[in-house]
KEDOSE-809168 format. One line per field, with one value per residue: x, y, z of N, C-alpha, C in turn; residue in three letters. Coordinates in Angstrom, 3 decimals, decimal comma. Layout:
BEGIN
n.u c(X_...)
n.v c(Y_...)
n.w c(Z_...)
ca.u c(X_...)
ca.v c(Y_...)
ca.w c(Z_...)
c.u c(X_...)
c.v c(Y_...)
c.w c(Z_...)
loro c(ALA_...)
END
This chain:
BEGIN
n.u c(115,804_112,868_113,446_114,007_112,116_110,413_111,876_111,063_108,754_108,493_109,961_108,262_105,809_106,605_107,437_104,978_103,521_104,572_104,050_101,179_101,505_102,452_100,089_98,425_99,395_98,893_96,832_96,072_96,731_94,682_92,365_91,721_91,582_89,265_88,250_86,075_84,896_82,075_78,414_77,118_75,154_76,202_78,406_80,722_81,289_79,548_81,359_83,386_82,236_81,530_83,867_85,545_83,878_84,179_87,302_87,487_85,790_87,570_90,353_89,562_89,163_91,388_92,204_90,714_88,145_87,468_84,992_84,641_82,234_81,735_83,397_84,236_86,777_88,103_88,949_89,408_92,073_93,217_93,341_94,995_96,809_97,138_97,197_99,881_101,371_100,972_99,183_96,363_94,738_93,460_91,711_89,249_89,913_88,690_89,324_89,906_90,901_93,549_94,208_95,686_98,204_98,914_99,366_98,457_95,945_93,889_93,089_90,418_88,502_88,392_85,907_83,391_84,117_82,775_80,197_78,341_78,108_79,234_81,082_82,631_83,666_84,627_86,686_88,561_90,127_92,144_95,824_96,626_95,343_95,999_98,639_98,352_97,882_100,030_101,225_100,545_102,423_104,698_103,584_103,397_101,485_99,576_97,889_94,982_92,722_90,000_86,769_83,796_81,763_79,983_78,048_78,612_76,497_73,762_71,965_69,760_68,704_66,985_65,768_67,921_68,145_69,953_73,731_73,736_72,458_74,097_75,241_76,946_76,332_76,439_78,204_78,955_81,593_83,700_86,864_89,151_91,361_90,657_88,303_87,586_88,177_86,819_84,074_84,628_84,866_82,730_81,222_80,434_80,645_82,591_82,678_83,976_82,781_82,586_81,016_78,757_77,885_76,431_73,771_72,837_73,659_72,828_69,663_70,072_71,019_73,361_74,527_73,800_73,842_74,775_77,490_77,519_77,241_74,790_74,169_74,945_72,721_70,694_71,519_71,822_69,844_69,680_67,284_65,536_65,963_66,878_65,016_65,427_67,063_69,562_70,302_73,762_75,839_78,530_80,705_82,579_83,652_85,506_87,046_89,435_90,638_92,774_95,940_98,168_101,384_103,286_101,899_101,478_104,095_104,961_103,141_102,529_103,760_101,516_99,367_99,299_98,911_96,233_94,717_94,521_93,215_90,800_90,158_89,958_87,519_85,778_85,758_84,959_82,289_81,542_81,324_79,069_77,236_76,785_75,560_73,432_72,264_72,294_69,997_67,966_68,563_67,110_64,945_64,121_64,280_62,502_59,862_59,777_59,178_60,869_62,027_63,145_65,600_67,329_70,635_72,621_75,564_76,582_75,686_77,728_80,116_82,389_83,667_84,399_86,149_88,167_89,386_90,042_91,782_93,544_94,919_95,716_97,826_99,836_100,241_101,727_101,420_97,596_97,161_97,782_95,745_93,036_93,328_93,209_90,789_89,048_89,443_88,304_86,066_85,438)
n.v c(29,249_29,925_32,926_32,357_31,888_34,294_36,328_35,602_35,320_38,588_39,162_38,235_39,595_42,272_42,301_41,592_44,296_45,972_44,792_45,655_48,211_48,391_47,790_49,514_51,938_51,700_51,262_53,899_55,321_55,211_55,362_58,711_61,671_64,065_67,233_69,570_72,845_73,289_72,376_69,956_70,780_72,953_75,274_74,692_71,900_70,571_71,120_70,108_67,196_66,975_66,767_64,825_62,939_63,092_63,065_60,127_59,139_59,323_58,569_56,261_54,877_54,515_56,942_57,857_59,943_60,680_62,623_64,761_66,421_69,504_70,057_67,689_66,462_67,870_72,037_74,908_75,581_73,383_71,535_73,016_72,635_69,609_69,363_70,217_68,465_66,125_64,604_64,821_64,731_66,455_69,457_72,383_75,122_78,084_81,442_83,372_82,681_82,144_84,322_84,823_83,591_84,589_87,390_88,429_87,379_89,027_90,719_89,639_90,371_93,063_96,003_95,980_95,638_93,502_92,502_90,430_86,733_85,517_87,763_87,755_84,950_85,127_86,440_84,601_83,675_85,336_86,659_87,533_86,009_83,637_84,093_84,381_81,908_80,373_81,237_79,348_77,368_77,588_77,412_74,993_73,643_72,786_74,908_74,679_75,756_78,247_78,208_79,614_81,297_82,513_86,037_88,383_89,260_90,240_88,709_89,162_90,352_92,177_94,215_95,783_98,496_100,468_100,720_102,567_101,273_99,054_100,050_100,226_97,021_93,710_91,915_88,804_87,970_87,345_85,568_87,263_89,823_91,727_91,363_92,168_94,919_96,025_96,050_97,414_99,823_100,443_101,191_98,517_95,605_93,547_90,363_87,228_83,654_80,261_78,331_76,182_77,578_79,935_79,658_79,640_81,746_83,461_83,328_83,755_86,286_86,741_87,512_89,636_90,347_88,640_88,215_87,144_84,281_83,239_80,470_79,441_80,721_79,550_76,504_76,525_77,236_80,042_81,919_81,345_81,963_84,433_86,601_88,710_89,743_91,453_92,556_93,371_92,805_93,264_91,664_89,081_85,353_83,147_80,194_77,552_75,059_73,493_71,210_68,817_69,708_67,715_65,070_65,600_65,816_63,772_62,402_61,158_63,152_62,880_61,907_64,548_65,886_65,531_65,856_68,513_69,066_67,923_69,321_72,371_71,562_71,337_73,756_75,367_74,477_74,716_77,825_78,721_76,946_78,139_80,632_79,912_78,810_80,976_82,836_80,653_80,199_82,573_82,707_80,572_82,027_83,740_82,225_81,001_83,741_85,871_88,815_90,802_93,096_95,491_97,395_99,566_99,729_102,232_103,384_102,686_103,467_105,237_104,030_101,769_102,424_103,903_101,609_99,803_101,295_101,516_98,549_98,281_99,775_98,757_96,284_95,060_92,642_92,543_95,191_94,768_92,792_93,948_95,925_94,809_92,947_95,584_96,037_94,398_94,562_96,138)
n.w c(134,757_135,080_134,616_131,862_130,442_131,419_129,681_127,256_126,976_127,335_124,744_122,966_123,489_122,843_120,043_119,386_119,662_118,253_116,201_115,727_115,902_113,796_111,993_112,638_111,725_108,880_108,884_109,222_107,445_106,043_106,406_107,298_109,159_109,664_111,069_111,962_113,276_114,086_113,869_111,828_109,917_108,448_106,722_106,473_107,406_105,634_103,158_103,768_103,757_101,653_99,968_101,127_100,149_97,708_97,156_98,209_96,478_93,688_94,060_94,367_96,785_98,152_99,625_102,114_104,181_107,340_108,617_111,251_112,995_114,319_116,487_117,607_117,750_119,447_120,040_118,112_118,632_119,951_117,387_115,591_116,920_117,025_114,045_113,491_114,933_113,590_114,322_113,247_110,379_108,870_108,967_109,342_109,953_111,341_109,566_110,992_113,895_113,286_112,566_114,589_114,219_112,013_110,509_108,120_107,248_108,459_106,670_105,791_107,311_107,005_107,477_106,237_103,272_101,751_100,415_100,044_99,858_97,251_96,239_98,259_97,993_94,970_95,840_96,909_95,126_94,350_93,776_95,951_98,046_97,960_98,351_101,034_102,292_101,507_103,637_105,444_105,574_107,257_109,694_110,075_109,134_105,619_103,733_101,628_100,883_100,796_102,745_102,675_105,111_104,270_105,263_108,155_110,630_112,957_116,038_118,166_121,680_122,274_120,080_117,379_115,585_114,444_114,765_117,108_119,003_120,015_121,842_124,924_124,947_125,471_123,108_121,122_120,833_117,873_118,865_118,294_117,897_115,675_116,049_118,029_118,410_116,397_117,621_119,714_118,868_118,575_120,246_121,900_123,952_123,516_124,076_124,297_123,817_123,830_121,005_121,644_124,605_123,488_123,353_125,947_127,255_126,108_127,088_130,120_130,210_129,710_127,613_124,982_122,668_119,368_116,993_114,019_111,756_109,532_109,038_111,386_112,919_112,013_112,251_115,197_116,240_117,565_117,073_118,699_121,210_120,598_119,184_117,593_114,446_112,666_109,809_108,269_107,108_107,686_107,967_106,388_106,948_106,383_106,189_106,876_104,566_106,229_106,407_107,654_107,871_108,258_107,701_105,327_103,550_103,282_101,356_98,134_94,955_93,039_94,718_96,503_94,259_93,551_95,964_96,393_93,395_93,832_96,377_95,224_93,426_95,420_97,421_95,274_95,186_97,373_97,808_96,006_97,154_99,224_98,993_97,998_100,059_101,940_101,222_101,681_104,361_105,723_104,600_105,904_108,297_108,434_108,345_110,726_112,132_113,257_113,968_111,203_110,615_108,450_108,110_106,494_105,042_104,972_107,205_109,310_108,219_108,844_111,435_109,975_108,311_109,791_110,828_108,791_107,590_109,318_109,571_106,729_106,477_107,851_106,930_103,806_102,658_103,439_102,457_99,728_99,452_100,083_97,793_95,370_95,965_95,880_93,100_92,378_92,419_90,615)
ca.u c(114,591_111,806_114,070_114,448_110,122_109,813_112,445_110,631_107,482_108,509_110,135_107,336_104,952_107,230_106,802_103,298_102,761_105,712_102,871_100,017_101,396_102,393_98,927_97,374_99,519_98,683_95,284_95,845_97,015_93,488_90,983_92,360_90,042_89,075_87,778_85,454_84,332_80,772_77,722_77,290_74,128_77,045_79,279_82,544_81,498_79,351_82,102_84,277_81,633_81,719_85,600_85,461_83,568_84,945_88,476_87,176_85,655_88,757_90,961_89,617_89,483_92,952_91,884_89,351_88,407_86,003_84,712_84,163_82,032_81,127_84,831_84,563_88,376_88,360_88,455_90,453_94,138_93,522_93,115_95,881_98,357_97,570_97,639_101,280_102,288_100,636_98,363_94,997_95,653_92,603_90,711_88,671_90,080_88,383_90,312_89,571_91,846_94,581_95,288_96,862_99,651_99,441_98,595_97,877_94,563_93,401_92,517_89,296_87,783_88,213_84,557_82,865_84,899_82,732_78,893_77,645_78,933_79,841_82,263_83,741_83,870_85,278_88,240_89,649_91,235_93,160_96,990_97,263_94,354_96,750_99,719_98,532_97,548_101,223_101,810_100,535_103,869_105,770_103,040_103,306_100,414_99,439_96,537_94,412_92,007_88,990_85,737_83,044_80,569_78,518_78,207_78,469_75,652_73,855_70,763_69,698_67,557_66,337_65,584_68,942_67,620_71,311_74,731_73,941_71,398_74,957_75,879_77,187_75,342_77,370_77,978_79,135_82,262_84,904_87,696_90,549_91,448_90,043_86,684_87,288_88,556_85,369_83,064_84,917_84,935_80,982_81,539_80,039_81,841_83,047_82,246_84,132_82,600_82,418_79,508_77,945_77,536_76,098_72,380_72,445_74,215_71,527_68,862_70,523_71,283_75,061_74,966_72,441_73,931_75,733_78,269_77,352_76,283_73,044_74,400_74,958_71,574_69,889_71,876_71,788_68,270_69,758_66,487_64,567_66,567_67,677_64,136_65,896_68,061_69,795_71,026_74,578_77,048_79,724_82,166_82,575_83,781_86,011_87,655_90,571_91,404_94,264_96,286_99,255_102,361_103,908_101,521_101,448_105,238_105,116_102,086_103,376_103,471_100,384_98,334_99,005_98,026_94,941_94,064_94,652_92,428_89,307_89,395_89,368_86,211_84,850_85,777_84,144_81,043_80,530_80,771_78,092_76,038_76,570_74,777_72,052_71,798_72,013_68,466_67,312_68,388_66,964_63,424_63,524_63,964_61,241_58,928_59,844_58,708_61,963_61,910_64,329_65,812_68,566_71,541_73,128_77,048_77,083_75,792_79,427_81,418_83,427_84,190_84,731_87,314_88,992_89,812_90,596_93,219_95,379_95,286_96,156_99,003_100,752_100,693_101,832_99,992_96,778_96,582_97,803_94,736_92,275_93,414_92,794_89,534_88,567_90,263_88,080_84,497_84,983)
ca.v c(28,614_30,835_34,159_32,714_32,248_35,632_37,330_34,991_36,617_39,932_39,439_37,896_41,025_43,353_41,753_41,933_45,517_46,480_44,402_46,036_49,720_48,693_47,778_50,947_52,936_51,088_51,693_55,314_55,756_54,823_56,302_59,900_62,316_65,735_67,896_71,207_73,192_73,704_71,583_69,219_71,496_74,385_74,908_74,409_70,728_70,358_70,889_68,650_66,003_67,018_66,526_63,744_62,155_62,941_62,403_58,677_58,360_59,770_57,957_54,600_54,051_54,536_58,400_57,966_60,708_60,537_63,550_65,227_68,093_70,750_70,215_66,233_66,094_69,313_73,267_75,541_75,294_71,333_71,112_73,212_71,956_68,430_69,245_70,713_67,498_65,117_63,561_64,904_65,154_67,552_70,394_73,261_76,096_79,705_82,168_84,236_82,087_81,434_85,986_84,856_83,049_85,063_88,301_89,158_86,716_89,848_91,034_89,056_90,922_94,295_95,948_96,706_94,981_92,490_92,691_88,958_85,746_85,827_88,585_87,041_83,490_85,635_86,677_83,257_83,113_86,311_86,395_87,844_85,066_82,569_84,433_84,290_80,760_80,110_81,223_78,457_76,242_78,588_76,796_73,208_73,246_73,094_75,695_74,296_76,779_78,572_77,607_81,090_81,174_83,582_87,523_88,376_89,796_90,123_87,938_89,790_89,786_93,058_94,924_96,720_98,879_101,104_100,595_103,189_101,042_98,390_100,774_98,925_95,706_92,300_90,959_87,422_88,280_85,588_85,611_87,531_91,256_92,729_91,649_93,039_96,363_96,437_96,007_98,851_101,341_100,812_101,375_97,821_95,183_92,340_88,857_85,793_82,509_79,039_78,093_75,573_78,441_80,971_79,985_79,357_82,829_84,747_82,895_84,215_87,671_87,460_88,220_90,623_90,356_87,384_88,561_85,601_84,065_82,566_79,008_79,099_81,213_78,354_75,384_76,381_77,848_81,204_82,915_81,010_82,794_86,513_86,662_89,999_89,299_92,582_92,135_94,083_92,616_94,217_90,907_87,909_84,604_82,304_79,081_77,517_73,856_72,739_69,859_68,123_69,291_66,141_63,947_65,862_65,664_62,102_61,653_61,224_64,484_62,936_62,675_65,955_66,949_64,927_66,280_69,537_69,539_67,346_70,676_73,366_71,608_71,267_74,864_76,529_73,962_75,558_78,910_78,576_76,200_79,023_81,798_79,658_78,738_82,545_82,594_79,487_80,250_83,917_81,838_80,250_83,155_84,608_81,562_81,318_85,249_86,349_89,981_90,878_94,310_95,822_98,167_99,884_99,996_103,744_103,616_101,996_103,494_106,030_103,002_100,522_103,072_103,964_99,986_99,214_102,008_100,951_97,252_98,394_100,349_98,202_94,814_95,090_91,391_93,033_96,093_94,025_91,938_95,280_96,675_93,575_93,188_96,587_96,012_92,824_94,863_97,584)
ca.w c(133,378_134,911_133,812_130,048_130,469_130,922_128,796_126,108_127,204_127,070_123,324_122,616_123,553_122,343_118,849_119,251_120,010_117,338_114,751_116,433_115,375_111,815_111,416_112,914_110,872_107,897_108,929_109,587_105,775_104,729_107,143_107,222_109,849_109,344_112,350_112,015_114,817_113,557_113,378_110,134_108,823_108,329_105,555_106,823_107,654_104,401_102,176_104,232_103,645_99,603_99,771_101,800_99,270_96,122_97,291_98,326_94,715_92,582_94,845_94,099_97,995_99,210_100,664_102,647_105,108_108,221_108,851_112,714_113,111_116,028_117,855_118,381_118,375_119,951_119,557_117,348_119,407_119,564_116,103_114,852_117,426_116,363_112,792_113,299_115,221_112,729_114,801_112,479_109,152_107,794_109,928_108,714_110,958_111,051_109,526_112,226_114,968_112,416_112,280_115,822_113,871_111,030_110,746_106,960_107,439_109,076_105,697_105,420_108,313_106,753_108,113_104,499_102,290_101,094_100,418_100,071_99,442_95,889_96,370_98,873_97,033_94,009_96,737_96,930_93,857_94,270_94,229_97,995_99,014_97,866_98,948_102,560_102,481_101,637_105,006_106,431_105,788_108,476_111,067_110,192_108,162_104,535_103,223_100,925_100,305_101,746_102,688_103,211_106,001_105,019_105,906_109,705_111,174_114,352_116,202_119,441_122,654_121,799_118,326_116,871_114,518_113,896_115,346_117,821_119,598_120,602_123,749_126,517_125,376_125,466_121,623_121,498_119,076_117,879_119,901_118,143_118,082_114,646_116,090_119,514_118,123_115,785_118,212_120,732_117,938_118,140_121,903_122,376_124,887_122,773_124,343_123,753_124,343_122,773_120,644_122,776_125,611_123,265_123,478_127,160_127,844_125,596_128,025_131,312_130,049_129,874_126,484_124,278_120,459_119,010_115,768_113,858_110,018_109,058_109,140_112,858_113,648_112,062_112,953_116,758_116,587_117,828_117,165_120,053_122,679_120,323_117,802_116,546_113,542_111,697_108,816_108,787_106,197_108,234_107,935_105,786_107,857_105,432_107,524_105,792_105,137_106,621_106,511_108,372_106,821_107,992_106,681_103,101_103,244_103,314_100,456_96,883_94,645_92,425_95,594_96,668_93,162_93,650_96,941_95,731_92,943_94,594_97,001_94,629_93,224_96,799_97,242_94,601_95,261_98,476_97,252_95,395_97,735_100,607_98,341_97,533_101,381_102,284_100,650_102,488_105,524_105,579_104,545_107,606_109,903_108,255_108,196_112,421_112,821_113,182_113,708_110,254_110,078_107,635_108,688_104,973_105,390_105,176_108,949_109,729_107,224_109,708_112,162_108,784_107,188_110,756_111,306_107,893_107,085_110,636_108,762_105,661_106,751_108,807_106,872_103,004_101,830_103,860_101,354_98,827_99,030_99,940_96,736_94,923_96,094_95,272_91,851_91,634_92,139_89,580)
c.u c(113,436_112,061_113,991_112,866_109,956_110,563_111,681_109,585_107,855_108,902_108,594_105,706_105,434_107,017_105,748_102,687_103,591_103,979_101,892_100,291_101,536_101,144_97,712_97,874_99,511_97,395_95,035_95,781_95,506_92,617_91,630_90,867_90,461_88,473_87,304_85,139_83,087_79,580_77,913_76,174_75,546_77,967_80,444_82,901_80,810_80,372_82,894_83,780_81,782_83,146_85,651_85,088_84,197_86,531_88,727_86,982_86,898_90,327_90,751_89,426_90,439_92,744_90,801_89,192_87,147_86,371_83,972_83,996_82,147_82,749_84,702_85,931_88,661_88,368_89,736_92,033_94,364_93,918_94,218_96,857_98,296_97,786_99,412_101,786_101,997_99,811_96,696_95,568_94,302_91,938_90,266_88,780_89,607_89,683_90,807_90,642_92,820_94,982_96,440_97,959_99,959_98,792_97,822_96,855_93,448_92,200_91,379_88,341_87,859_86,690_84,434_83,232_83,829_80,927_77,635_78,721_79,669_81,177_83,328_84,551_84,813_87,151_89,408_90,386_92,219_94,890_96,884_96,236_95,248_98,067_99,484_98,250_98,539_101,848_102,034_101,779_104,294_104,851_102,996_101,951_100,376_97,561_96,083_93,396_90,594_87,916_84,872_82,124_79,865_78,757_77,930_77,186_74,872_72,595_70,932_68,591_66,427_66,730_66,931_68,695_69,103_72,475_74,747_72,869_72,168_75,454_76,185_76,733_76,985_77,621_79,323_80,427_83,210_86,575_89,249_90,601_90,779_88,446_86,357_87,673_87,050_84,136_83,403_84,792_83,542_80,458_80,236_81,070_81,146_83,256_82,384_83,663_81,861_80,794_77,969_77,111_76,690_74,274_71,939_72,497_72,923_70,306_69,171_70,982_73,057_75,599_73,798_72,865_74,664_76,001_77,761_76,952_75,221_72,844_74,400_73,827_70,889_70,367_71,723_70,646_68,453_68,494_65,531_64,841_66,535_66,706_64,369_66,732_68,266_70,982_72,156_75,558_78,242_81,321_81,747_83,644_84,428_86,583_88,618_91,023_92,611_94,883_98,019_100,228_102,957_103,451_101,706_102,881_105,245_104,127_103,147_103,109_102,009_99,172_98,208_98,448_96,395_94,091_93,974_93,207_90,993_88,952_88,824_88,003_85,521_84,715_84,905_82,609_80,566_80,339_79,674_76,637_75,740_76,007_73,424_71,431_71,672_70,409_67,785_66,973_67,481_65,079_63,302_63,510_62,756_60,080_58,983_59,646_59,683_62,049_63,151_64,589_67,491_69,269_72,228_74,647_77,277_76,452_76,963_80,152_82,317_84,453_85,038_86,375_88,496_89,890_91,018_91,870_94,034_95,847_96,027_97,522_100,200_101,529_100,305_100,703_98,549_96,388_96,896_96,114_93,381_92,486_92,889_91,389_88,655_88,446_89,076_86,429_84,601_83,702)
c.v c(29,893_32,470_34,048_32,868_33,818_36,733_36,444_35,572_37,815_40,229_39,444_39,315_42,410_43,748_41,936_43,554_45,962_46,091_45,317_47,831_49,853_48,651_48,861_51,851_52,524_51,561_52,979_55,588_55,661_55,383_57,542_60,737_63,836_66,382_69,259_71,592_73,591_72,288_70,671_69,926_72,371_74,376_74,445_72,845_70,399_70,165_70,399_67,359_65,847_66,608_65,629_62,704_62,006_62,433_60,905_58,136_58,510_59,244_56,103_54,114_54,269_55,787_58,136_58,911_60,795_62,000_64,132_66,405_68,489_70,199_68,641_66,128_67,538_70,824_73,646_75,304_74,185_71,462_71,645_72,734_70,349_68,496_69,019_69,002_66,209_64,335_63,846_65,525_66,592_68,512_71,863_74,641_78,099_80,587_83,208_83,787_81,896_83,006_85,742_84,348_83,689_86,077_89,087_88,255_87,833_90,861_90,849_89,996_92,267_95,185_96,397_96,312_94,267_92,872_91,723_88,299_85,292_86,523_87,905_85,687_83,980_86,218_85,653_83,049_84,170_85,905_86,427_87,149_84,162_82,443_83,955_82,205_79,776_80,444_80,454_77,414_76,521_77,962_75,745_72,866_73,677_74,159_75,273_75,289_77,354_77,861_79,316_80,667_82,190_84,922_87,280_89,390_89,635_90,016_88,808_89,645_91,198_93,777_95,804_97,378_99,983_100,912_101,369_102,016_99,345_98,937_100,001_97,615_94,858_91,877_89,854_88,041_86,930_86,025_85,994_89,280_91,969_92,772_92,329_94,714_96,747_96,729_97,125_100,132_101,127_100,729_100,004_96,987_93,534_91,099_88,005_84,636_81,115_78,532_77,512_76,607_79,756_81,102_80,168_80,886_84,022_84,542_83,741_85,549_87,927_87,728_88,699_90,190_89,075_88,289_87,285_85,280_82,948_81,049_78,682_79,472_80,007_76,832_75,378_76,810_79,020_81,617_82,675_81,535_84,381_86,419_87,660_90,073_90,944_92,348_93,519_93,700_92,969_93,014_89,499_86,873_83,563_81,550_78,636_76,027_73,401_71,675_69,775_68,639_68,293_65,346_64,244_65,630_64,201_61,351_62,203_62,481_63,976_62,650_63,754_66,441_66,832_65,782_67,620_70,084_68,920_69,031_71,736_72,732_71,605_73,186_75,789_75,611_74,445_77,140_79,311_77,452_77,985_80,472_81,129_78,939_79,812_82,883_82,007_79,949_82,046_83,134_81,563_80,614_83,895_83,567_81,276_82,605_85,740_88,031_90,450_93,029_95,006_97,265_98,626_100,154_101,137_104,114_103,013_102,808_104,180_104,950_102,235_100,997_103,143_102,662_99,620_99,852_101,359_99,537_97,409_98,883_99,800_96,598_95,106_94,025_92,133_94,318_95,465_93,637_92,589_95,685_95,918_93,062_93,991_96,537_94,870_93,560_95,223_96,962)
c.w c(133,693_134,243_132,369_129,735_129,773_130,324_127,366_126,042_126,442_125,175_122,511_122,397_123,004_120,728_118,276_119,108_118,256_115,909_114,671_115,974_113,972_111,651_111,709_112,387_109,367_107,797_108,753_107,881_105,132_105,290_108,017_108,402_109,677_110,409_111,778_113,456_115,049_113,764_111,686_109,425_108,759_107,510_105,481_106,982_106,348_103,488_102,660_103,690_101,997_99,321_100,155_100,534_97,954_96,012_97,738_96,699_93,616_92,976_94,808_95,502_98,975_99,946_100,902_103,897_105,640_109,337_110,798_112,804_114,794_117,068_118,546_118,920_118,834_118,822_118,697_117,679_119,173_118,269_115,639_115,560_116,799_114,595_112,698_113,986_114,298_113,040_114,636_111,218_108,293_108,818_108,764_110,077_110,684_110,679_110,795_113,521_114,650_112,551_113,333_115,357_112,992_110,832_109,366_106,705_107,645_107,740_105,461_105,924_108,181_107,154_106,368_103,793_101,517_101,291_100,434_99,722_98,291_95,959_97,156_98,420_96,015_94,363_96,758_96,179_93,632_94,435_95,505_98,371_99,298_98,441_100,704_103,130_102,202_102,593_105,782_106,692_107,085_109,449_111,051_108,930_106,365_104,144_101,706_99,910_100,991_101,605_103,452_103,521_105,569_105,328_107,486_109,457_112,416_114,929_117,999_120,320_122,017_120,259_118,271_115,920_113,886_115,029_116,584_119,527_120,540_122,103_124,274_126,064_124,667_124,044_121,876_120,000_119,404_118,301_119,282_117,817_117,188_115,375_117,234_119,272_117,154_116,775_119,577_119,956_117,856_119,652_122,587_123,709_124,109_124,498_124,183_124,291_123,641_122,425_121,255_123,997_124,964_123,381_124,970_127,651_127,415_126,745_129,548_131,237_130,321_128,572_125,875_123,134_120,164_117,576_114,974_112,393_110,166_109,291_110,168_113,330_113,312_112,485_114,558_117,086_117,650_118,490_118,154_121,189_122,186_119,302_116,536_115,554_112,243_110,830_108,142_107,608_106,789_107,679_106,705_106,501_107,146_106,968_105,857_106,235_105,304_106,613_106,865_107,513_106,686_107,871_105,264_102,830_102,512_102,552_98,720_95,995_93,846_93,393_96,095_95,421_93,080_94,674_96,540_94,514_93,501_95,567_96,401_93,788_94,551_97,047_96,614_94,487_96,589_98,229_96,513_96,103_99,054_100,084_98,128_98,827_102,220_102,208_101,358_103,806_106,312_105,322_105,775_108,491_109,633_108,571_110,265_112,763_113,138_113,069_112,633_110,018_109,347_108,118_107,181_105,976_105,666_106,804_109,786_108,607_107,889_110,339_111,363_108,653_108,125_110,821_109,922_107,421_107,717_109,915_107,808_105,587_107,649_108,138_105,227_102,096_101,828_102,621_100,137_98,302_99,386_98,364_95,358_94,587_95,529_93,630_90,855_91,438_91,424_88,496)
loro c(MET_LYS_TRP_VAL_THR_ASN_ARG_ARG_LEU_LYS_THR_ILE_ILE_THR_ALA_ALA_LEU_ALA_ALA_MET_ALA_LEU_THR_LEU_ASN_SER_ALA_SER_ALA_ALA_SER_LEU_ARG_LEU_SER_THR_PRO_VAL_PRO_PRO_GLY_HIS_ILE_PHE_SER_LYS_VAL_SER_GLU_LYS_PHE_ALA_GLU_GLU_LEU_LYS_ALA_LYS_SER_ASP_GLY_ARG_LEU_GLU_ILE_LYS_VAL_PHE_PRO_PHE_GLY_LYS_LEU_GLY_ARG_ASP_PRO_GLU_ASN_ALA_GLN_MET_LEU_GLN_ALA_GLY_ALA_LEU_ASN_PHE_ALA_VAL_ILE_PRO_ALA_GLY_PHE_MET_THR_ASN_ARG_GLU_SER_SER_LEU_ASN_GLY_TRP_PHE_LEU_PRO_GLY_LEU_PHE_ASN_GLY_VAL_GLU_GLY_ALA_GLY_LYS_ALA_THR_GLN_LEU_PRO_ALA_ALA_LYS_ALA_MET_LEU_ASP_LYS_MET_ASP_ALA_GLN_GLY_MET_VAL_GLY_LEU_GLY_TYR_VAL_ILE_ALA_GLY_MET_ARG_HIS_LEU_ILE_SER_VAL_GLU_PRO_VAL_ASN_SER_LEU_MET_ASP_ILE_THR_ASN_LYS_LYS_VAL_ARG_ALA_PHE_PRO_ALA_PRO_ILE_PHE_ASN_GLU_TRP_TRP_LEU_SER_ASN_ASN_SER_ALA_PRO_THR_ALA_LEU_PRO_LEU_PRO_GLU_ILE_ALA_PRO_ALA_LEU_THR_THR_ASN_LEU_LEU_ASP_ILE_VAL_ASP_VAL_ASP_LEU_ASP_LEU_VAL_VAL_ALA_LEU_LYS_LEU_TYR_GLN_GLN_ALA_PRO_ASN_LEU_THR_LEU_THR_ASN_HIS_MET_THR_PHE_PRO_GLY_ILE_MET_LEU_VAL_SER_LYS_LYS_TRP_TRP_ASP_LYS_GLN_SER_ALA_GLU_ASP_GLN_ALA_LEU_ILE_ARG_GLU_VAL_PHE_ALA_ASP_ALA_GLU_GLN_TRP_GLY_ILE_GLU_GLU_GLN_ALA_LYS_VAL_GLU_GLN_ALA_ASN_LEU_GLN_THR_LEU_LYS_ASP_ALA_LYS_VAL_ASN_ILE_ILE_ARG_ILE_ASP_ALA_ALA_ASP_TYR_ALA_GLN_GLU_ALA_LYS_SER_ILE_ARG_ASP_ARG_TYR_ILE_GLU_ASN_ASP_LYS_LEU_ILE_ALA_ASP_PHE_TYR_ASN_GLN_VAL_ARG_ALA_GLN_GLN_GLN)
END
C-alpha cells in the first residue's frame, strides 16, 4: 500500500512539474530578455529600451522585452552562447567581439574610414553592411541591424598631443585582433580589461590611456581618473542587435516582419540620437574642465592605410564595404 501511495505521489509531482514548465514556457513567450554590455545611459542600452517600448506598443503587449544593461545577464561571450542555445532572446553585442566569429565585420574598424557618427550611420544601410548581418545566421543568430556608439577617442592620465605620445603606453583596447594591430602599429601596449575594471586601473597606473567612445567616458566618469581627452575619430564602434535563431524560427512571419520593422525605426532613431549625444557629451566634458586636444587624421594616415590595405586585400566583403563607404562619402 505504501508503494502505491509513493507511486501516486510521484505521479502527482511529475504532473505538477510539467504544468509548471508549461506555464513558464508560456510566460517566456511574452516576457523576452535583451542584454547589453553597457550602462543604461549608453546608446546601446537606450536603443534597446526604445526598441522594447515600441515593440510592446505595436504588438499590443504580446511581445514585451525586459532590458538588462551593463552585463547583468553576462558578458559578450556568455550572451553569444545564450543566444545560440535559445536561453536569451535578444542582445546588443559589439561588432568588435563578433569579428572573432565573422571576419568581414572588421570592415567597420578600418582606421580612418569614418569621421563622424552620421557617416557611420549612413553606412549601416549599405548592401555590404546588410551582407555582414546575413552572415550571423551561421552563428545561430539573426542580425536585425546596428547601433552606432559614436567615434573612438582617447582619454588619458597624461595629455596625448600626438600619437607619438602613446609610445610604450598601456592602452585599454577592445579585445579583438584589429584593435591590437592598430595600437601595436602606434608603438603602444594594448591591454584588455572589462569595463568595470577600467577606472580602478587608471587610478593604480595599470593603464595610461583608454580607447573609448564618449558615451562610456561620461557614463563611467572616466575623466575623474583621466582628465585629458584627445579627439581622434580613429574608428567607429557599432553594436549589432542580435536575436536567437532558435527563438526566431519559432515566431510567425508576421511577428518576424514586425520585429524587423520596429528595430529599423529604433536603429534610425539611435543614429540621430547619438549625433546629438556626441555634442552633449563633449559639452559635459568641457563643463567638467577636461583638457580637450584634437588630432587630425593626417597624423595617423600612414599607419591607418597599412592596416586598411591588409584587411581589404584579405576579405572581399570588407573590400566591398570599403568601396561602398567611399562612394557614399563622395
